[in-house]
C-alpha positions in Angstrom: 89.8 83.7 109.0 91.7 84.8 112.1 93.1 81.5 112.9 96.2 83.9 113.6 94.5 85.7 116.5 92.8 82.4 117.8 94.4 79.2 117.9 97.8 80.6 117.0 97.1 83.2 119.3 100.3 81.5 122.2 102.4 81.3 119.4 102.1 85.1 118.2 105.1 86.5 120.0 107.5 84.3 118.4 105.7 84.2 114.7 106.3 87.9 115.1 110.2 88.2 117.4 111.9 89.7 115.1 109.4 92.7 114.7 108.8 92.2 118.9 112.8 92.9 118.7 112.4 96.5 117.5 109.6 97.3 119.1 111.6 99.6 121.2 113.1 101.4 118.0 109.6 101.9 117.4 108.6 103.2 120.9 111.3 105.1 120.5 109.6 106.7 118.0 106.4 107.1 119.2 107.8 109.1 122.5 109.6 111.0 119.6 106.1 111.8 117.5 104.1 112.4 121.4 107.0 115.1 122.4 106.9 116.4 119.0 103.6 116.6 117.2 101.5 116.7 120.3 99.6 119.9 121.8 99.4 118.1 125.4 101.3 115.6 127.5 100.8 112.3 126.7 100.0 110.8 129.6 97.3 108.2 129.2 97.1 105.7 126.3 94.7 103.3 124.3 96.4 100.7 122.4 93.7 99.6 119.8 94.4 95.5 118.3 97.4 95.4 121.2 97.4 91.6 120.1 99.1 89.8 122.8 100.7 93.3 124.3 104.2 94.2 122.4 104.1 97.1 122.2 101.3 98.1 125.0 104.0 96.5 127.9 106.9 98.9 125.9 104.7 101.8 126.7 103.6 100.7 130.2 107.4 100.3 130.9 108.4 103.5 129.7 105.6 104.6 132.6 102.5 105.7 130.7 99.1 104.8 131.5 97.9 101.9 129.3 95.0 100.6 128.4 94.6 97.8 125.7 91.9 96.8 123.3 92.1 93.6 121.2 88.6 91.6 119.5 90.1 88.6 120.7 90.0 87.3 124.3 93.0 84.4 123.5 95.9 87.1 122.4 94.9 89.3 125.8 94.9 86.4 127.4 98.4 86.0 126.5 98.9 90.0 127.4 97.2 89.4 130.9 99.9 86.3 132.1 103.1 89.0 130.0 102.2 91.9 132.1 101.8 89.9 135.6 104.5 88.4 134.8 106.7 91.9 135.0 104.3 93.0 137.4 102.9 95.6 135.3 99.3 97.3 135.9 98.1 97.6 132.3 94.3 97.7 131.8 93.4 95.3 128.8 89.7 94.9 127.6 87.9 92.5 124.9 86.4 94.6 121.9 85.4 96.0 118.8 87.9 99.2 117.5 84.7 100.4 116.1 82.7 100.0 118.7 84.8 101.5 122.1 82.7 103.5 124.8 85.1 106.7 125.5 84.8 109.9 125.6 87.8 112.8 125.6 89.7 110.3 128.2 92.8 109.8 126.3 95.8 111.5 125.4 96.8 109.3 122.7 95.4 106.2 121.2 98.0 104.0 119.3 97.5 101.3 116.6 100.2 98.7 115.6 101.6 96.3 113.2 98.8 97.7 110.2 95.9 96.6 112.2 94.1 99.6 110.2 94.6 97.4 107.2 91.9 95.9 108.4 89.3 98.6 107.8 88.3 99.7 104.1 87.6 103.0 103.6 84.0 102.8 104.5 85.4 100.7 108.1 88.2 103.2 108.3 85.8 106.9 108.9 84.3 104.9 111.9 87.3 103.8 113.3 88.3 107.7 112.9 85.9 108.3 114.4 85.4 106.0 117.6 89.2 107.5 117.8 88.8 111.0 117.6 85.8 110.4 120.5 87.9 108.7 123.0 90.7 111.4 122.7 91.1 114.8 124.2 91.3 118.1 122.2 95.2 118.0 120.8 95.8 114.0 121.3 97.2 111.9 118.8 95.8 109.0 116.9 99.2 107.3 115.6 98.9 103.8 113.1 101.4 102.0 111.0 100.6 100.7 107.4 102.7 99.1 104.9 104.3 99.9 101.8 103.3 97.2 99.0 104.7 98.8 96.7 108.4 98.1 97.4 110.2 95.1 95.0 111.4 91.8 96.5 108.2 90.4 98.1 105.8 89.0 96.0 107.6 85.3 96.0 106.9 83.0 99.4 108.9 84.0 102.1 110.1 81.0 104.7 111.6 80.7 107.7 111.8 79.1 110.6 111.4 79.7 114.8 111.7 79.0 117.7 109.3 78.3 120.3 110.5 76.2 123.8 111.2 72.1 122.0 108.8 73.1 119.0 110.3 74.3 115.5 107.9 77.0 113.4 108.3 76.8 109.6 106.5 79.3 108.2 105.5 80.2 104.7 104.0 83.8 104.1 102.9 84.7 100.1 100.5 87.1 99.0 97.6 87.8 96.1 97.0 91.8 95.2 93.2 93.0 93.7 95.0 95.8 91.8 91.2 96.7 90.6 89.7 96.6 94.6 93.4 97.3 96.3 92.8 94.3 98.3 95.8 91.9 99.6 95.1 89.0 100.7 97.8 87.8 103.3 97.9 83.9 103.4 100.6 82.4 106.1 101.3 78.7 106.6 102.3 78.1 109.7 103.6 74.6 110.9 104.2 73.7 114.1 106.6 70.9 114.7 106.7 69.1 117.8 109.7 66.6 119.4 108.3 63.0 118.0 107.9 64.7 114.7 104.5 64.9 114.5 103.3 68.3 112.8 100.4 70.6 112.8 99.3 72.5 110.2 97.7 75.6 110.0 96.2 78.2 107.1 95.4 81.9 107.6 93.9 84.0 105.0 93.6 87.5 105.9 92.1 90.2 103.4 93.3 93.5 104.1 93.2 96.6 102.3 96.1 98.7 100.2 96.1 102.2 101.4 99.2 104.8 99.7 99.9 107.7 101.8 98.1 109.9 100.1 94.4 107.7 100.4 95.4 107.9 104.4 95.9 111.5 104.8 92.5 112.4 102.4 91.0 110.2 104.5 92.0 110.9 107.6 92.2 114.7 107.0 87.8 114.2 106.8 88.0 113.3 110.3 91.1 115.0 112.3 92.2 119.1 112.6 96.2 117.8 111.8 97.4 115.3 109.5 100.2 114.2 108.6 102.7 110.6 106.9 105.7 109.9 108.0 107.6 106.5 106.8 110.1 104.2 108.5 110.3 105.7 112.4 112.0 109.1 111.0 109.2 112.5 110.8 109.7 112.7 107.2 108.3 110.6 104.5 110.7 109.4 101.4 109.6 107.4 98.6 112.0 104.2 99.4 110.3 104.0 102.6 108.7 100.3 103.6 106.2 101.3 106.2 104.6 103.9 106.5 102.9 106.1 109.8 100.3 108.4 110.5 99.9 110.9 112.3 96.7 112.4 113.2 95.9 115.3 115.7 92.0 116.0 117.3 
């Protein structure tokens, strides 16, 4: 479990190249949220489950004082290397999002790449309380999560990526348990070396399915204001494929 974030950490940016290429647009949206939904000026940001720092670095490029936290040291090593290369001053910390020890230190807390779906409805309340403690009064928590209802994604998806002289062949598929609202996200990553040899890794993660209504009801137990937006716009439409939870302490 979690091989994607450990043994495959050095390949993560290549696997998620397409998402990385649109991260500027995502941060444009996040900045709109900071401007329109937050009661204070956002300067200091805590990026939870920061991974290899794809959004963390973009926030830092725009002048925010960013701290990145992730459970996996392998991912953080990649993130630190990228930050050093760009000359960005970012503090990267190894730790569990449920056990962060900050108290009213941040204007905003972010969580990207559907990381919030790793938490079931019990753990997500721990997460919300942890985030609430870290936020200043009037601060905002923003997290994205996918819509699993839209069609066209039930069969396997296969695509190629290139990393230096290695070719990656990636196969994704999912298995849904409707009764438990669990989603088994499965990914086969085949790394093909120049000499034709192949290394294969199987990822099998259990995620939690949330509707916008369910996420709102859970968040309202902890935060003063809760909004759900869709597809990087400050409204929610029926055919949105990705949702954004926005809460204000």
